[in-house]
TISE-615919 format. One record per residue (C-alpha): residue in three letters; x, z, y. Coordinates in Angstrom, 1 decimal, padded with zeros to 4 digits. Layout:
residues N
<r><residu>ALA</residu><x>X</x><z>Z</z><y>Y</y></r>
...
***
This chain:
residues 100
<r><residu>MET</residu><x>047.1</x><z>-112.0</z><y>-152.2</y></r>
<r><residu>THR</residu><x>045.4</x><z>-115.2</z><y>-150.9</y></r>
<r><residu>VAL</residu><x>042.6</x><z>-117.6</z><y>-152.0</y></r>
<r><residu>GLU</residu><x>045.3</x><z>-120.2</z><y>-152.7</y></r>
<r><residu>GLU</residu><x>046.9</x><z>-117.8</z><y>-155.2</y></r>
<r><residu>ILE</residu><x>043.7</x><z>-116.9</z><y>-156.9</y></r>
<r><residu>ILE</residu><x>042.1</x><z>-120.4</z><y>-157.3</y></r>
<r><residu>PRO</residu><x>044.7</x><z>-121.8</z><y>-159.8</y></r>
<r><residu>LEU</residu><x>043.8</x><z>-118.9</z><y>-162.1</y></r>
<r><residu>LEU</residu><x>040.1</x><z>-119.7</z><y>-162.2</y></r>
<r><residu>ARG</residu><x>038.5</x><z>-122.3</z><y>-164.4</y></r>
<r><residu>LYS</residu><x>035.4</x><z>-124.3</z><y>-163.7</y></r>
<r><residu>ASN</residu><x>032.8</x><z>-124.2</z><y>-166.4</y></r>
<r><residu>ASP</residu><x>029.5</x><z>-126.1</z><y>-166.8</y></r>
<r><residu>ARG</residu><x>027.8</x><z>-122.7</z><y>-166.3</y></r>
<r><residu>GLY</residu><x>030.0</x><z>-121.3</z><y>-163.5</y></r>
<r><residu>THR</residu><x>033.5</x><z>-119.9</z><y>-163.2</y></r>
<r><residu>LEU</residu><x>035.7</x><z>-118.4</z><y>-165.9</y></r>
<r><residu>VAL</residu><x>037.9</x><z>-115.6</z><y>-164.6</y></r>
<r><residu>PRO</residu><x>040.9</x><z>-114.4</z><y>-166.7</y></r>
<r><residu>CYS</residu><x>041.3</x><z>-110.7</z><y>-166.1</y></r>
<r><residu>HIS</residu><x>044.0</x><z>-108.2</z><y>-167.1</y></r>
<r><residu>VAL</residu><x>042.2</x><z>-104.9</z><y>-167.1</y></r>
<r><residu>GLN</residu><x>043.7</x><z>-101.4</z><y>-166.5</y></r>
<r><residu>PRO</residu><x>041.1</x><z>-098.8</z><y>-167.5</y></r>
<r><residu>ARG</residu><x>041.0</x><z>-095.2</z><y>-166.3</y></r>
<r><residu>ALA</residu><x>042.5</x><z>-096.0</z><y>-162.9</y></r>
<r><residu>SER</residu><x>041.8</x><z>-094.0</z><y>-159.8</y></r>
<r><residu>LYS</residu><x>039.5</x><z>-096.7</z><y>-158.4</y></r>
<r><residu>THR</residu><x>037.9</x><z>-100.0</z><y>-159.3</y></r>
<r><residu>ALA</residu><x>039.5</x><z>-102.9</z><y>-157.5</y></r>
<r><residu>VAL</residu><x>041.2</x><z>-106.2</z><y>-157.7</y></r>
<r><residu>SER</residu><x>044.8</x><z>-105.1</z><y>-157.5</y></r>
<r><residu>GLY</residu><x>046.8</x><z>-108.4</z><y>-157.7</y></r>
<r><residu>ILE</residu><x>048.0</x><z>-111.1</z><y>-160.1</y></r>
<r><residu>TYR</residu><x>049.5</x><z>-110.3</z><y>-163.5</y></r>
<r><residu>GLY</residu><x>051.0</x><z>-113.5</z><y>-165.0</y></r>
<r><residu>ASN</residu><x>048.0</x><z>-115.9</z><y>-165.3</y></r>
<r><residu>PHE</residu><x>045.5</x><z>-113.2</z><y>-164.9</y></r>
<r><residu>LEU</residu><x>043.7</x><z>-111.4</z><y>-162.1</y></r>
<r><residu>LYS</residu><x>044.6</x><z>-107.8</z><y>-162.4</y></r>
<r><residu>ILE</residu><x>041.7</x><z>-105.5</z><y>-162.1</y></r>
<r><residu>THR</residu><x>041.8</x><z>-101.7</z><y>-162.2</y></r>
<r><residu>LEU</residu><x>038.7</x><z>-099.9</z><y>-163.5</y></r>
<r><residu>ASN</residu><x>037.7</x><z>-096.3</z><y>-163.0</y></r>
<r><residu>ALA</residu><x>035.9</x><z>-096.5</z><y>-166.4</y></r>
<r><residu>PRO</residu><x>037.4</x><z>-095.4</z><y>-169.7</y></r>
<r><residu>PRO</residu><x>038.0</x><z>-098.0</z><y>-172.5</y></r>
<r><residu>VAL</residu><x>035.4</x><z>-096.5</z><y>-174.9</y></r>
<r><residu>ASP</residu><x>032.1</x><z>-097.7</z><y>-176.2</y></r>
<r><residu>GLY</residu><x>032.2</x><z>-100.9</z><y>-174.0</y></r>
<r><residu>LYS</residu><x>032.2</x><z>-098.8</z><y>-170.7</y></r>
<r><residu>ALA</residu><x>035.2</x><z>-100.7</z><y>-169.3</y></r>
<r><residu>ASN</residu><x>033.6</x><z>-104.1</z><y>-170.1</y></r>
<r><residu>ALA</residu><x>030.3</x><z>-103.0</z><y>-168.5</y></r>
<r><residu>ALA</residu><x>032.2</x><z>-101.7</z><y>-165.4</y></r>
<r><residu>LEU</residu><x>034.2</x><z>-105.0</z><y>-165.2</y></r>
<r><residu>CYS</residu><x>031.0</x><z>-107.1</z><y>-165.3</y></r>
<r><residu>GLU</residu><x>029.2</x><z>-104.9</z><y>-162.8</y></r>
<r><residu>PHE</residu><x>032.2</x><z>-105.0</z><y>-160.4</y></r>
<r><residu>LEU</residu><x>032.6</x><z>-108.8</z><y>-160.6</y></r>
<r><residu>ALA</residu><x>028.8</x><z>-109.3</z><y>-160.2</y></r>
<r><residu>LYS</residu><x>028.7</x><z>-107.2</z><y>-157.1</y></r>
<r><residu>LYS</residu><x>031.8</x><z>-108.9</z><y>-155.6</y></r>
<r><residu>CYS</residu><x>030.4</x><z>-112.4</z><y>-156.2</y></r>
<r><residu>GLY</residu><x>026.7</x><z>-111.6</z><y>-155.3</y></r>
<r><residu>VAL</residu><x>025.2</x><z>-112.5</z><y>-158.7</y></r>
<r><residu>PRO</residu><x>022.8</x><z>-110.4</z><y>-160.9</y></r>
<r><residu>LYS</residu><x>024.7</x><z>-107.9</z><y>-163.1</y></r>
<r><residu>PRO</residu><x>023.2</x><z>-109.1</z><y>-166.4</y></r>
<r><residu>SER</residu><x>024.3</x><z>-112.6</z><y>-165.8</y></r>
<r><residu>VAL</residu><x>028.1</x><z>-111.8</z><y>-165.8</y></r>
<r><residu>CYS</residu><x>029.6</x><z>-111.5</z><y>-169.3</y></r>
<r><residu>VAL</residu><x>032.9</x><z>-111.1</z><y>-171.1</y></r>
<r><residu>VAL</residu><x>033.3</x><z>-114.3</z><y>-173.2</y></r>
<r><residu>SER</residu><x>036.6</x><z>-113.4</z><y>-174.8</y></r>
<r><residu>GLY</residu><x>038.8</x><z>-110.3</z><y>-175.2</y></r>
<r><residu>ASP</residu><x>036.1</x><z>-107.7</z><y>-175.8</y></r>
<r><residu>THR</residu><x>038.6</x><z>-105.2</z><y>-177.1</y></r>
<r><residu>SER</residu><x>041.7</x><z>-106.4</z><y>-175.3</y></r>
<r><residu>ARG</residu><x>043.1</x><z>-105.7</z><y>-171.9</y></r>
<r><residu>ASP</residu><x>043.2</x><z>-109.5</z><y>-171.3</y></r>
<r><residu>LYS</residu><x>039.6</x><z>-110.8</z><y>-171.0</y></r>
<r><residu>THR</residu><x>037.9</x><z>-113.9</z><y>-169.8</y></r>
<r><residu>VAL</residu><x>034.7</x><z>-113.3</z><y>-167.8</y></r>
<r><residu>LEU</residu><x>032.0</x><z>-115.8</z><y>-167.0</y></r>
<r><residu>ILE</residu><x>030.5</x><z>-115.6</z><y>-163.5</y></r>
<r><residu>PRO</residu><x>027.5</x><z>-118.0</z><y>-163.6</y></r>
<r><residu>ASN</residu><x>026.5</x><z>-120.3</z><y>-160.8</y></r>
<r><residu>VAL</residu><x>029.6</x><z>-119.7</z><y>-158.7</y></r>
<r><residu>THR</residu><x>032.3</x><z>-122.2</z><y>-157.9</y></r>
<r><residu>PRO</residu><x>036.0</x><z>-121.2</z><y>-158.3</y></r>
<r><residu>GLU</residu><x>036.4</x><z>-121.4</z><y>-154.5</y></r>
<r><residu>ASP</residu><x>033.5</x><z>-119.1</z><y>-153.8</y></r>
<r><residu>ALA</residu><x>034.7</x><z>-116.7</z><y>-156.5</y></r>
<r><residu>ALA</residu><x>038.2</x><z>-116.6</z><y>-155.1</y></r>
<r><residu>GLN</residu><x>036.9</x><z>-115.9</z><y>-151.7</y></r>
<r><residu>ALA</residu><x>034.6</x><z>-113.1</z><y>-152.9</y></r>
<r><residu>LEU</residu><x>037.4</x><z>-111.4</z><y>-155.0</y></r>
<r><residu>LEU</residu><x>039.7</x><z>-111.0</z><y>-152.0</y></r>
***
């Protein structure tokens, strides 16, 4: 996976970058594991109950991109495997580089 493959998936927003994610909860480790259609596939060690997977996803993306945890949020797909996450104050290019 390269930056050139990730950048077309990301969308610039007036607040930051929107990242479309396909999430696989209850995986052995939390990691970016590739591209799934038009989504970035992310495996999560957290279970999909009581918002734990969403919280783990936001925490993981915040850490990778170097932004505060509370600022990253799921903007759509709360109960779906396919989600859109907002990473504020980060350009798509910087986000793609950080997610490698």
